N, C-alpha and C positions, 0 to 999 in steps of 0.2 A: 504494500500500500504506500502510495506517494505521500510526501510530507503534507501537501495541501489537503489531502483526503483525511489524514490523521487529525489535522487541525479542525476540519469540519466535524469529525466524529467527536472530538473533545468538546467543542462548543455545543454539539447536539446533546451530549450527556449532561452538560451543565443545564441546558434547557429542560431536560427530563427531570433532573433533580429539583429545579425551580418549580416545574409544573406539579410534581408530587407534593412539594412543600405548600404550594398555594392551595391544593386540594385539601390537605390536612388542616390547614388554618381556615378553610371555608371561603377562600378568595377565588371563587370559580371563574370570575371575569378575567382574571389574569392567567389562570391555569390553562384555559383553552388555547390562547395564542402560543404559550410556551410549549405545550404538547404538540401542536401542529408544526411548530418550528423544529422540534426534535425529530419528527418523522421526515420532514423535508431534508434536513441536514444529514440524517442517517441514510436516506436514499442516495443523496449525492456522494456521501462517503463510501458507500458500497460500490459505486461505479469504479472506484480505484482498486478494487480487489477482484482478481480474476475468478475466484471461486464463488464469491458472494454477489457479484454484480447482477446476476440473474434475478435476485430478489428485490432489486431496487423498484421495479414497477409495483410489486405488491406492497412495499413500504409506502409508496406514494398513495396507494389506495387507502391505507390506514390514515394517512394525513388528511385525505379528502373526507373519509368517514368521520374522523374526529371533528373536522370543521362542520360537518353536517349535524353532528350531535350537539355541538355548542351553539350553532346558529342555524337551526332548522328552517326558519321562516324564509331565509334567502334562497333555499333550494326547493321550496314548495310552489311558489308562484311569483310572478312579476307582472304588474299592470293588469291583473285579472287573468293572465295566462298561466294555467297549471302545467308545471314541468313534467308531470307524470304522463301527459299526453304524448311526450316525445319517446317514451320507452319502446313502444311497438315499432315506429319508424326507424329508430336506432337499431333495434334487433333485426329488422328486415335488411338494413344496410350491412350489418355484421354477417347475416346469413348469406347475403349475396357475395360477400367477400369469401366466405367459406366455399361457396360454389365455384368461384373463380380459381380456388386453390385445388380443386378436384377435377377429375375427368371421368368420362363414361367407363374407362378401363378399370377404375377403382371398384366398380360393381362386379367385374369379372372375377374378382378374388373369391366370390362365392363358389365358383366352379373349380378354381385352382386350389383353394384351401377349405373344402367343405366342412371338415371336422373342426378346425379352428374357429370358423365363422359360427357354426351351430353352437359349439360349447360357449363361445363368447357371448352370443345373443341370449342363450338360456341363462347364463350366469348373471348377465346385466339386468335382465327383466324379471329375475326371481330374487336374487340376493338383496339387491338394493331396496326395492319396495318393501320386502318383508322386514329387513333391518330397520327401515324408516318407520314402519308401523310399530315395531317392537320398541324402538327407542322413544318414539313419541308417547307411547302408552306408559313406558317405564318412568319417564320424567313427569308424567301427568300434566303435559302442557295444555293450555287453553285450546279448544277445538280447532280454531283457525291456524294457530301456530303449528299444531300437530299435523294438520293437513299440508302445510308448507313443507314439512320434513318429508312426508310421503311423496309430495310432488317432486322434490329434488331426486329422490330415489327412483321415481317412475320416469324420469327424463332420460333421453339418449345421451351418449357421450358427445363431446365437442372436439374441436380442433386442438385444444390444449393437450389432450391425451396423445395426439399424433406427435407433437413436439417432444413430449416426455418419452414416448416410445423410441424416438430417434436418439435422444440423449442417453437412454438406458441400454442402448445396443440391443433393443428388442426387435421383433418382426414388424418393421414399419409398414410393409405392404398389408399385413393382416390388420394392423391398427387402423389404417386408412379405410380399408374395406369395412371393418366393423363400425366405424364412425358413419360411413356412407349408408350402410344397410340399416343400422339402428335409427338413423335420422329418417330414413324412408318409412320405417315402421312406426315412428313416433305418433302419427295421427291416429293410429289404431291402438297401439299398446299403452300409451300414456293415459288416455281417457279411461281405457278398460281397467288398468291397474289402480287409477284414482277411484274409480267407482267401487272396486273390490275392497281396497285398503283404507281409503279416506272417506268413504260414503257415510260412515258412522260419525265422522267429525263435522263435515259440512255437506250440503246438497251438491251433487255433481251432475251437471248437464253434459252427458256423453257427446251428443252431436254438436253442441255449441263448442265444446273444447276441441273436438276433432277439427271443426272448421277453422278455429283460431290457430291451431298448429299448422294447418295447411297454408293459411294466409301468412303466418309469421315465419315459417320455416321452409315448407316444401316449394312454394312458388318462388321466393327469392333464391333459394339454392338452385332450382331448375333454371332460372334466368342466368345465374352465375355459371352453371355448367355449359349452357349454350354459348354464353359470351366467351368462355375459355376455349370452347371447341372451334368457334369461328374466328376468334381474334387472338388466339394464343401467340404470345411473343410480339404482338403489335401494339400493346398498350403497357409498356414496361413501367410507366409512371403510376399506373393503377396498381401493379404488383407491389410497388414500394409504398404506396399510400394506404392501401387497405389494412395492413397490420397496425399502422398508427391510428387510423380511423377506428378500427375495431377495439383497440386498447382504450382509446379515449371514450368511445361509446360505452364500453363495459363499466369504466370508472364512473361515468356520469349516471348510468342506471343505478349503480350501487349507492351513490350519494343521494339520489332522489328517493330511493326506497328507505334508506337510513333516516332521512329527514322526515319522511311520512310516518315511519314507525318508531320514532324516537322514544315516546313514552313507554311503549311496550318493551323496547330494548333495555331501558333503564330498570325495568322490573325483572326481566327474565334473561337479559343479555348473556350473562356468564354461563347460565345453564344451556343456552342455545349454542354457545361456542363449544362447550363440552360435548353436547350432542353431535355437533358437526364433526368433531375430532373422532369420536367413537364410530360414527357412521362411516366416515371416509376410511379410517384405518382398518376397520373390520371388512370393508369392501376389498381393499388391497389384499388382506390376509386370506380371505375366503376365496377370492378370485384366483390368487396364485396357487394356493394349496389344493384347491379343487382340481386345477389343471395338472398339478404334480401327481395327484392320486390317479388321474386318467393317463399317466405316463406320457404327457405331452412334452415337446421340446422346451428347453429352458427359455429360449427366445419367445416362444408362444405363451408360456406361463407369465412372463413379465408383461407381455402385451395385454393379455386378458386382465391381469391384475390392475393395470392402469386404466383400461377401458371400463372396468367395473367400478373402480373407486372414484373416477373423475366424471362427473355428470355435467350436462349443459345447463348450468345455473341461470344463464341468460334467458334461455327458453322458459325455464320455470318462472322467472320474473315476469315475462310477457304474459304467460298464462294467468298468473296471479292478478295482473292488471286487468286482463279480459274478464276475470271473475269479479272484478270490482273490489278486490281484497288485497291490494298491493301493500297496504300498511300492516297487514297481519300475515297472510299466507306468503307474501313476498319477502318477509324477513329472513326466513331460512335460506332461500337462494342467495340473499345479500351477504349472509354470514358464511355459507358454505363455499361460495365462489372464491374469495381470497384465500381461504384456508386450503382449498384443493390445489391452488397454485403453489403454495408453500410446501405442502406435503409431497405433491407430485414432483416438484423440482428436487427436493431433498432425496426422495427415493430413487429418482432417475440418476442423480449424481452418484449415489452410493452404488447402484448397480453398474454404473459406467466403469467403475474401478474393478469390477469382478467379471471375468470372462464368462459369457453365456454358454460356452462350450465346456467349461470345467466340470460341471456336474454330470454332463452327458458322458464325458470321457471316463469319469470315475465309475459310473454305472456300467459302462462297457467292460471295464477291468474286473 
């Protein structure tokens, strides 16, 4: 880490200490800016560390969330315009970007890797919704908060899992195929799973949810696929811009939801964070060892673990908005999203240092 980054880190730690001191003494007006500044300086400091710089975006999310918690009114409306109305258009842009990063060949993996795709889909659409229901029941969350946890577990995987699969030296082709196929199945599977597991928490309108997912995900992804097919390599500026637009869009969505559900977060926030960690980590564990029991290759085990553990929290946020419950059902996706980036990056980095062929060679011996 360079000297300037160390200085930023030191100043950031001073801000953290000041923020905590202000909180203890009851001076919340000063604690907010101090904590926001800490996260901003920490994000900049991490950019100077080769191993930790990948976490800088997530730290910036924490800064934005902290800002929304202290000053929620600034992220709820302006001049009578409610910011939550931007969530669906932003998601559609993000899904379009997802489509431009894929091709029709990605769906051919179903034929080339039938066992991996079948096992991955079964794990994803059974383990996570069941875990979500069990955790929500165990913590005795309010009905709409509980439904949000089930919603995260019932959502397909997103592009983040593909990035983690690449970093983890997993089967990238299988990861991309699973993301593509699970996204295609989302209009059917997500409403069905919500009806089964979340129906006792809140009323679920199957057909309305299906149409919402088609509008938020399937149509933008389809347009993105067509764009990539006909204009591949002809719009390099778009390839560079979409990741930035997607990251900014996700950050803004999380901030809007945080501001809308601030009061609920203050009462159950810590328990929701714990629930997110348990849900996510159990997904990795059960996805990986389920595949190991089936004698699958190490690369495939890693891939499916990441696909199972990392859900499309953005889609879950959009569905929550369509249900008119973004301040309650939408809270779980807002918490789970940043945490999955942290855990996924950490797990991928750890796996990257371990050869995916080592276990297979040992078994052969």
